[in-house]
C-alpha positions, 0 to 999 in steps of 0.5 A: 627677902622671901619673894611672896614678899617681894611680889607684895611690894611689886604690886603695891608700887605698881597699883599707886603709879600715875595716869594707870588708866591713861596708857596706851593699848597696842591693837592688834586687827584681826582678820578673818581665820581659822584655827584648826584641829587635828582631825580636821588638818588631816582631811584637808591636806593629808595624813602625818600633814603638820603646819608651817610656820609663816609669821609670830604673832604677838602671843606666846606660841601662837603663828601664821601659818603658810596654809589657808583654806576656801570657806564656802557659804550658802550664798558664797565664798572665801579663798585663802583663809590663813591658819592660825597655829598651833594645832587646836583640841575643836576646829573655831573660825573668826570672821567678820560680820561683813564676811558674813553676808558673803558668804550666807552665814549669821556669825554669834559675836562669841568668847572665843570657844563657845561655839554651841548654835553657831551657823557650821559651814564648808570647809576645803584644802587641797586634800578634801573637804570637812562639813562642818556643823559648827563653829563660825562665830564673830570672835568677840573683841578682847584684850590679853594682859599679864599680871603685871599690867593687870594690877596697873590697870587695875582690873581682873581676869573676866572683867569687863571694860571700855576701850577708847580709840583715838581720832577723827573717826575715833570711838568707844568700845564696850563689853570688851573682857580681860583675858589675864595669862603669866604669858600673854602680851598686851593687846587688844583684839578687835576684828577688822568691821570693828578697827575699820569703824574708827580706821584703827590700825594694827599696832596703834593705841588705846585706853580704857575709858 
C-alpha cells in the first residue's frame, strides 16, 4: 500500500476517534529566560564559549543551560536568569509582567520572534555586558503540537483556541496560538503569572474548551 494512502487512512481514523476535545494537554510553565545569539554569548561569556547543557526540555533539541545572566532595567535587577539553548540568530528575553514591574519595563505580549518596538535592557554576564535596544517580551501563550495531535484536535498551524484549566481556581485562556510541526511534542506553554493565577503546575493537564 502506498505511503500516501496509509497516511490518509490514519488521518481519517484519528479524526473519527470520540471525545478528542477532552484529551489532556500537559502544561509547561515558563519561568523568565533568555534565548541568546552567538554574538551576544561571546560578548557575555568570552570568545568561542559554548553553552553547557543542564537539563533537556520537552521540545526536541531544546535545553536549559547551566549558564545564567543578570538583567538590569531602569528600576531594578533580575539575577540568575537562565539561558535556554541552542543558540539562536537573535537574542530574545521572555519575562512575566510582574518581572517587568521589578525591572521597570513593560514587555508587550508577543509571539516568539516578534520583537519590533519591544523594550531594551542591559544583559550582564561574567565577561561583559550587552545593551539590547529591543528584545524583551511577554511570550504569548501557545500550544506545541505534532501533526497527529493537530489532526485529533482538528486544528491547524496558526489557529487560535481556548484552553480550559480544571480545579478550584481553574479558568479559561483565550487566544492560544497553535503551533504545529512534525518534531513538536504536545505541550501548552504559559508564563508564571498566568499559571499562578489558576494554580497550574508543570505536567498538569488542560483541555481545549
